MDTraj code that builds the backbone (N, CA, C; nanometers):
import mdtraj as md
import numpy as np

residues = "MET VAL GLU HIS SER ARG HIS HIS ARG ARG ARG ALA GLN GLY GLU LEU GLU SER LEU VAL LEU SER ALA LEU ARG GLU ALA ASP GLY PRO ALA THR ALA GLY TRP VAL LYS GLU ARG LEU GLY GLU ASP LEU ALA TYR THR THR VAL ILE THR ILE LEU THR ARG LEU LEU ALA LYS GLY ALA VAL THR ARG GLU ARG ALA GLY ARG SER PHE ALA TRP THR PRO ALA SER ASP HIS ALA GLY LEU ALA ALA HIS ARG MET ARG ARG VAL LEU ASP ALA GLU SER ASP ARG GLU ALA VAL LEU ALA SER PHE VAL THR GLY LEU GLY PRO ASP ASP GLU ARG LEU LEU ARG GLU LEU LEU ARG PRO PRO ARG SER ASP GLY GLU ASP".split()
xyz = np.array([
    [1.9209, -3.3638, -1.9975],
    [1.8708, -3.2542, -2.0754],
    [1.8448, -3.1349, -1.9820],
    [1.8983, -3.0182, -2.0163],
    [1.8848, -2.8980, -1.9347],
    [1.7684, -2.8154, -1.9865],
    [1.6846, -2.7697, -1.8948],
    [1.5707, -2.6870, -1.9324],
    [1.6144, -2.5411, -1.9297],
    [1.6309, -2.4802, -2.0478],
    [1.6826, -2.3446, -2.0574],
    [1.5871, -2.2406, -2.0023],
    [1.4585, -2.2632, -2.0091],
    [1.3630, -2.1622, -1.9651],
    [1.3732, -2.1342, -1.8157],
    [1.4299, -2.2241, -1.7399],
    [1.4427, -2.2023, -1.5959],
    [1.5704, -2.1291, -1.5592],
    [1.6551, -2.1011, -1.6566],
    [1.7834, -2.0400, -1.6277],
    [1.7903, -1.8946, -1.6726],
    [1.6766, -1.8308, -1.6924],
    [1.6760, -1.6907, -1.7307],
    [1.7282, -1.6067, -1.6149],
    [1.7986, -1.5015, -1.6488],
    [1.8498, -1.4099, -1.5489],
    [1.7323, -1.3403, -1.4809],
    [1.7370, -1.3343, -1.3494],
    [1.6309, -1.2661, -1.2749],
    [1.6556, -1.1162, -1.2843],
    [1.5532, -1.0430, -1.3256],
    [1.5667, -0.8987, -1.3430],
    [1.5378, -0.8258, -1.2124],
    [1.6031, -0.7127, -1.1961],
    [1.5766, -0.6259, -1.0808],
    [1.4408, -0.5595, -1.0996],
    [1.3774, -0.5239, -0.9889],
    [1.2460, -0.4604, -0.9934],
    [1.2496, -0.3337, -1.0788],
    [1.3522, -0.2523, -1.0652],
    [1.3636, -0.1291, -1.1423],
    [1.3716, -0.1537, -1.2915],
    [1.4374, -0.2620, -1.3290],
    [1.4486, -0.2958, -1.4706],
    [1.3127, -0.3342, -1.5275],
    [1.2370, -0.4125, -1.4534],
    [1.1024, -0.4490, -1.4982],
    [1.0123, -0.3265, -1.5062],
    [1.0232, -0.2383, -1.4076],
    [0.9431, -0.1168, -1.4103],
    [0.9759, -0.0343, -1.5344],
    [1.1020, -0.0242, -1.5679],
    [1.1426, 0.0510, -1.6872],
    [1.0868, -0.0119, -1.8138],
    [1.0911, -0.1447, -1.8217],
    [1.0375, -0.2132, -1.9393],
    [0.8873, -0.1894, -1.9536],
    [0.8156, -0.1967, -1.8426],
    [0.6707, -0.1767, -1.8454],
    [0.6385, -0.0326, -1.8841],
    [0.7109, 0.0634, -1.8265],
    [0.6874, 0.2037, -1.8613],
    [0.7178, 0.2313, -2.0083],
    [0.8236, 0.1718, -2.0585],
    [0.8580, 0.1894, -2.2004],
    [0.7464, 0.1356, -2.2893],
    [0.6931, 0.0204, -2.2531],
    [0.5837, -0.0374, -2.3311],
    [0.4625, 0.0548, -2.3272],
    [0.4298, 0.1081, -2.2102],
    [0.3148, 0.1977, -2.1987],
    [0.3334, 0.3245, -2.2817],
    [0.4559, 0.3746, -2.2878],
    [0.4813, 0.4953, -2.3665],
    [0.4661, 0.4705, -2.5162],
    [0.4821, 0.3465, -2.5584],
    [0.4667, 0.3120, -2.7000],
    [0.3208, 0.2930, -2.7397],
    [0.2334, 0.2808, -2.6416],
    [0.0922, 0.2575, -2.6703],
    [0.0280, 0.3834, -2.7290],
    [-0.0763, 0.3637, -2.8084],
    [-0.1491, 0.4761, -2.8681],
    [-0.2401, 0.5453, -2.7675],
    [-0.2610, 0.4856, -2.6544],
    [-0.3472, 0.5392, -2.5490],
    [-0.3349, 0.4482, -2.4292],
    [-0.4314, 0.4524, -2.3395],
    [-0.4284, 0.3622, -2.2237],
    [-0.4190, 0.2164, -2.2685],
    [-0.3394, 0.1374, -2.1971],
    [-0.3164, -0.0022, -2.2351],
    [-0.3469, -0.0952, -2.1181],
    [-0.3954, -0.2127, -2.1502],
    [-0.4245, -0.3129, -2.0473],
    [-0.2964, -0.3872, -2.0099],
    [-0.3017, -0.4552, -1.8965],
    [-0.1874, -0.5360, -1.8534],
    [-0.1598, -0.6465, -1.9553],
    [-0.2658, -0.7025, -2.0128],
    [-0.2483, -0.8054, -2.1159],
    [-0.1739, -0.7516, -2.2364],
    [-0.2047, -0.6290, -2.2767],
    [-0.1351, -0.5663, -2.3899],
    [0.0120, -0.5465, -2.3553],
    [0.0386, -0.4992, -2.2329],
    [0.1773, -0.4776, -2.1900],
    [0.2531, -0.6097, -2.1920],
    [0.1927, -0.7150, -2.1367],
    [0.2565, -0.8474, -2.1343],
    [0.2884, -0.8939, -2.2762],
    [0.1917, -0.8800, -2.3657],
    [0.2110, -0.9206, -2.5050],
    [0.3191, -0.8361, -2.5723],
    [0.3182, -0.7069, -2.5457],
    [0.4148, -0.6143, -2.6066],
    [0.5572, -0.6460, -2.5647],
    [0.5742, -0.6828, -2.4388],
    [0.7089, -0.7137, -2.3902],
    [0.7619, -0.8424, -2.4507],
    [0.6710, -0.9309, -2.4912],
    [0.7149, -1.0551, -2.5545],
    [0.8056, -1.1375, -2.4658],
    [0.7978, -1.1171, -2.3384],
    [0.8832, -1.1872, -2.2428],
    [0.8084, -1.3045, -2.1820],
    [0.8787, -1.3796, -2.1024],
    [0.8153, -1.4910, -2.0321],
    [0.7655, -1.4448, -1.8946],
    [0.7139, -1.3218, -1.8906],
    [0.6604, -1.2683, -1.7661],
    [0.5197, -1.3195, -1.7432],
    [0.4894, -1.3496, -1.6207],
    [0.3540, -1.3902, -1.5861],
    [0.2651, -1.2668, -1.5845],
    [0.1392, -1.2859, -1.6171],
    [0.0417, -1.1768, -1.6140],
    [0.0391, -1.1135, -1.4750],
    [0.0469, -1.1961, -1.3710],
    [0.0442, -1.1437, -1.2341],
    [0.1664, -1.0564, -1.2047],
    [0.2791, -1.0877, -1.2657],
    [0.3996, -1.0057, -1.2485],
    [0.3776, -0.8676, -1.3099],
    [0.3166, -0.8636, -1.4278],
    [0.2888, -0.7362, -1.4935],
    [0.1936, -0.6538, -1.4066],
    [0.0895, -0.7179, -1.3529],
    [-0.0045, -0.6488, -1.2648],
    [0.0681, -0.5949, -1.1409],
    [0.1552, -0.6736, -1.0823],
    [0.2305, -0.6307, -0.9643],
    [0.3158, -0.5082, -0.9962],
    [0.3855, -0.5111, -1.1091],
    [0.4702, -0.3982, -1.1483],
    [0.3847, -0.2742, -1.1721],
    [0.2725, -0.2900, -1.2431],
    [0.1836, -0.1760, -1.2684],
    [0.1296, -0.1182, -1.1377],
    [0.0957, -0.2038, -1.0430],
    [0.0449, -0.1580, -0.9140],
    [0.1515, -0.0821, -0.8364],
    [0.2748, -0.1305, -0.8423],
    [0.3859, -0.0590, -0.7771],
    [0.4071, 0.0771, -0.8421],
    [0.4006, 0.0803, -0.9749],
    [0.4169, 0.2072, -1.0464],
    [0.3038, 0.3046, -1.0119],
    [0.1834, 0.2527, -0.9934],
    [0.0703, 0.3357, -0.9534],
    [0.0962, 0.3970, -0.8163],
    [0.1447, 0.3162, -0.7228],
    [0.1744, 0.3644, -0.5875],
    [0.2835, 0.4710, -0.5885],
    [0.3732, 0.4645, -0.6847],
    [0.4821, 0.5623, -0.6966],
    [0.4398, 0.6862, -0.7747],
    [0.3195, 0.6845, -0.8290],
    [0.2730, 0.7984, -0.9072],
    [0.3261, 0.8011, -1.0489],
    [0.3834, 0.6896, -1.0942],
    [0.4431, 0.6846, -1.2274],
    [0.3416, 0.6510, -1.3363],
    [0.2285, 0.5914, -1.2986],
    [0.1224, 0.5584, -1.3943],
    [-0.0126, 0.5951, -1.3337],
    [-0.1115, 0.6066, -1.4212],
    [-0.2495, 0.6229, -1.3777],
    [-0.3277, 0.5068, -1.4373],
    [-0.4475, 0.4850, -1.3855],
    [-0.5299, 0.3775, -1.4412],
    [-0.6752, 0.4219, -1.4451],
    [-0.7478, 0.3606, -1.5378],
    [-0.8911, 0.3851, -1.5497],
    [-0.9588, 0.2531, -1.5773],
    [-1.0818, 0.2421, -1.5360],
    [-1.1581, 0.1196, -1.5585],
    [-1.1720, 0.0933, -1.7078],
    [-1.1537, -0.0302, -1.7454],
    [-1.1736, -0.0750, -1.8838],
    [-1.2430, -0.2105, -1.8755],
    [-1.3746, -0.2075, -1.8703],
    [-1.4493, -0.3322, -1.8518],
    [-1.4273, -0.3860, -1.7131],
    [-1.3804, -0.5110, -1.7059],
    [-1.3566, -0.5739, -1.5757],
    [-1.2142, -0.5542, -1.5261],
    [-1.1310, -0.4892, -1.6067],
    [-0.9927, -0.4666, -1.5646],
    [-0.9610, -0.3172, -1.5712],
    [-0.8342, -0.2844, -1.5850],
    [-0.7907, -0.1460, -1.5911],
    [-0.7091, -0.1219, -1.7167],
    [-0.7086, 0.0034, -1.7607],
    [-0.6186, 0.0485, -1.8666],
    [-0.5208, 0.1451, -1.7997],
    [-0.3951, 0.1322, -1.8350],
    [-0.2875, 0.2035, -1.7672],
    [-0.2236, 0.3046, -1.8611],
    [-0.1786, 0.4178, -1.8050],
    [-0.1150, 0.5240, -1.8813],
    [0.0026, 0.5784, -1.8015],
    [0.1157, 0.6070, -1.8671],
    [0.2260, 0.6699, -1.7935],
    [0.1827, 0.8075, -1.7428],
    [0.2223, 0.8432, -1.6227],
    [0.1835, 0.9713, -1.5642],
    [0.2628, 1.0866, -1.6242],
    [0.3824, 1.0592, -1.6749],
    [0.4635, 1.1641, -1.7358],
    [0.5690, 1.1011, -1.8259],
    [0.6485, 1.1850, -1.8876],
    [0.7528, 1.1381, -1.9778],
    [0.8763, 1.0924, -1.8979],
    [0.9845, 1.0559, -1.9685],
    [1.1079, 1.0102, -1.9027],
    [1.1599, 1.1130, -1.8033],
    [1.1636, 1.2385, -1.8452],
    [1.2178, 1.3438, -1.7591],
    [1.1329, 1.3596, -1.6330],
    [1.0025, 1.3560, -1.6489],
    [0.9134, 1.3692, -1.5339],
    [0.9294, 1.2539, -1.4365],
    [0.9455, 1.1333, -1.4896],
    [0.9637, 1.0170, -1.4029],
    [1.0978, 1.0219, -1.3306],
    [1.2029, 1.0661, -1.3999],
    [1.3341, 1.0787, -1.3357],
    [1.3280, 1.1832, -1.2251],
    [1.2610, 1.2947, -1.2507],
    [1.2475, 1.4000, -1.1495],
    [1.1698, 1.3474, -1.0285],
    [1.0667, 1.2684, -1.0543],
    [0.9884, 1.2093, -0.9460],
    [1.0761, 1.1188, -0.8593],
    [1.1603, 1.0364, -0.9231],
    [1.2504, 0.9485, -0.8477],
    [1.3490, 1.0306, -0.7651],
    [1.3999, 1.1397, -0.8237],
    [1.4949, 1.2246, -0.7520],
    [1.4283, 1.2873, -0.6289],
    [1.3033, 1.3327, -0.6430],
    [1.2312, 1.3905, -0.5285],
    [1.2080, 1.2858, -0.4201],
    [1.1765, 1.1629, -0.4612],
    [1.1543, 1.0566, -0.3620],
    [1.2813, 1.0295, -0.2828],
    [1.3961, 1.0274, -0.3496],
    [1.5235, 1.0059, -0.2810],
    [1.5494, 1.1209, -0.1853],
    [1.5301, 1.2442, -0.2307],
    [1.5515, 1.3612, -0.1473],
    [1.4565, 1.3611, -0.0270],
    [1.3330, 1.3257, -0.0487],
    [1.2343, 1.3226, 0.0593],
    [1.2685, 1.2191, 0.1661],
    [1.3431, 1.1170, 0.1293],
    [1.3782, 1.0104, 0.2234],
    [1.4964, 1.0490, 0.3136],
    [1.5622, 1.1598, 0.2833],
    [1.6796, 1.2011, 0.3603],
    [1.6412, 1.3031, 0.4663],
    [1.7068, 1.2962, 0.5817],
    [1.6749, 1.3888, 0.6908],
    [1.7428, 1.5247, 0.6720],
    [1.8603, 1.5281, 0.6080],
    [1.9334, 1.6540, 0.5901],
    [1.9292, 1.6936, 0.4425],
    [1.8175, 1.7524, 0.4032],
    [1.7970, 1.7911, 0.2623],
    [1.9057, 1.8874, 0.2146],
    [1.9424, 1.9816, 0.3007],
    [2.0423, 2.0812, 0.2615],
    [2.1749, 2.0151, 0.2261],
    [2.2173, 1.9191, 0.3075],
    [2.3445, 1.8504, 0.2812],
    [2.3368, 1.7699, 0.1516],
    [2.2238, 1.7041, 0.1299],
    [2.2078, 1.6242, 0.0079],
    [2.2103, 1.7146, -0.1147],
    [2.1337, 1.8250, -0.1106],
    [2.1312, 1.9175, -0.2240],
    [2.2687, 1.9808, -0.2472],
    [2.3371, 2.0188, -0.1385],
    [2.4704, 2.0791, -0.1519],
    [2.5671, 1.9807, -0.2164],
    [2.5622, 1.8563, -0.1729],
    [2.6499, 1.7544, -0.2305],
    [2.6181, 1.7309, -0.3771],
    [2.4896, 1.7299, -0.4091],
    [2.4476, 1.7106, -0.5481],
    [2.4974, 1.8247, -0.6358],
    [2.4753, 1.9484, -0.5915],
    [2.5110, 2.0652, -0.6722],
    [2.6621, 2.0751, -0.6902],
    [2.7398, 2.0466, -0.5848],
    [2.8857, 2.0571, -0.5982],
    [2.9418, 1.9489, -0.6897],
    [2.8644, 1.8439, -0.7129],
    [2.9092, 1.7380, -0.8030],
    [2.8708, 1.7597, -0.9489],
    [2.7979, 1.8664, -0.9771],
    [2.7560, 1.8937, -1.1145],
    [2.8718, 1.9447, -1.1990],
    [2.8692, 1.9107, -1.3257],
    [2.9660, 1.9659, -1.4194],
    [2.9270, 2.1083, -1.4559],
    [3.0180, 2.1822, -1.5207],
    [2.9913, 2.3229, -1.5533],
    [2.8646, 2.3446, -1.6373],
    [2.8398, 2.2589, -1.7340],
    [2.7212, 2.2753, -1.8181],
    [2.5927, 2.2527, -1.7382],
    [2.5911, 2.1492, -1.6543],
    [2.4733, 2.1222, -1.5720],
    [2.4524, 2.2318, -1.4682],
    [2.5631, 2.2827, -1.4135],
    [2.5516, 2.3902, -1.3154],
    [2.4924, 2.5157, -1.3805],
    [2.5384, 2.5494, -1.5001],
    [2.4868, 2.6649, -1.5720],
    [2.3370, 2.6464, -1.6023],
    [2.3001, 2.5267, -1.6459],
    [2.1600, 2.4985, -1.6751],
    [2.0735, 2.5111, -1.5494],
    [2.1211, 2.4585, -1.4388],
    [2.0464, 2.4680, -1.3137],
    [2.0290, 2.6137, -1.2724],
    [2.1347, 2.6942, -1.2870],
    [2.1237, 2.8366, -1.2539],
    [2.0177, 2.9047, -1.3412],
    [2.0151, 2.8717, -1.4691],
    [1.9164, 2.9301, -1.5602],
    [1.7749, 2.8890, -1.5199],
    [1.7585, 2.7629, -1.4821],
    [1.6267, 2.7145, -1.4419],
    [1.5781, 2.7781, -1.3120],
    [1.6713, 2.8123, -1.2238],
    [1.6353, 2.8714, -1.0952],
    [1.6175, 3.0222, -1.1027],
    [1.6643, 3.0845, -1.2109],
    [1.6505, 3.2290, -1.2274],
    [1.5023, 3.2637, -1.2404],
    [1.4575, 3.3686, -1.1687],
    [1.3171, 3.4075, -1.1788],
    [1.2819, 3.4453, -1.3240],
    [1.1602, 3.4171, -1.3658],
    [1.1214, 3.4537, -1.5025],
    [1.1207, 3.6052, -1.5179],
    [1.1534, 3.6490, -1.6379],
    [1.1555, 3.7924, -1.6657],
    [1.0151, 3.8452, -1.6850],
    [0.9958, 3.9699, -1.6483],
    [0.8682, 4.0363, -1.6774],
    [0.8664, 4.0702, -1.8240],
    [0.7483, 4.0984, -1.8788],
    [0.7350, 4.1264, -2.0220],
    [0.8169, 4.2465, -2.0663],
    [0.8352, 4.3465, -1.9813],
    [0.9047, 4.4688, -2.0214],
    [1.0540, 4.4636, -2.0031],
    [1.1110, 4.3556, -1.9454],
    [1.2547, 4.3471, -1.9185],
    [1.3309, 4.2975, -2.0382],
    [1.4543, 4.3465, -2.0498],
    [1.5460, 4.2982, -2.1559],
    [1.6727, 4.2490, -2.0968],
])
top = md.Topology()
chain = top.add_chain()
for i, resn in enumerate(residues, 1):
    res = top.add_residue(resn, chain, resSeq=i)
    for name in ("N", "CA", "C"):
        top.add_atom(name, md.element.get_by_symbol(name[0]), res)
traj = md.Trajectory(xyz[None], top)
């Protein structure tokens, strides 16, 4: 007899972090690790959820506040904010920022390049047209 519960695919750390963040975004407010574990409905250990939340805290992706004897967790920003944070972390890890940014920009499609130019354009003064 084969025990199926031991043959689950092992998830990558990033995948678990995404699942936990998604669960937190669905919460009506700050959520406990127990709530996250229950929400995921997975066979994750409570300690695994705590580990993932702690890693996310260290990355600035979540915040926490005391809730009795434990903590309640909240996402620090939306999907776009978290993606931007990851992009900054990758850029910060490189020694030649200019080369990385140049390579990134030259790889953009026309629509993304136009959007980036618009975002980098200085804001207009109230009297300008």
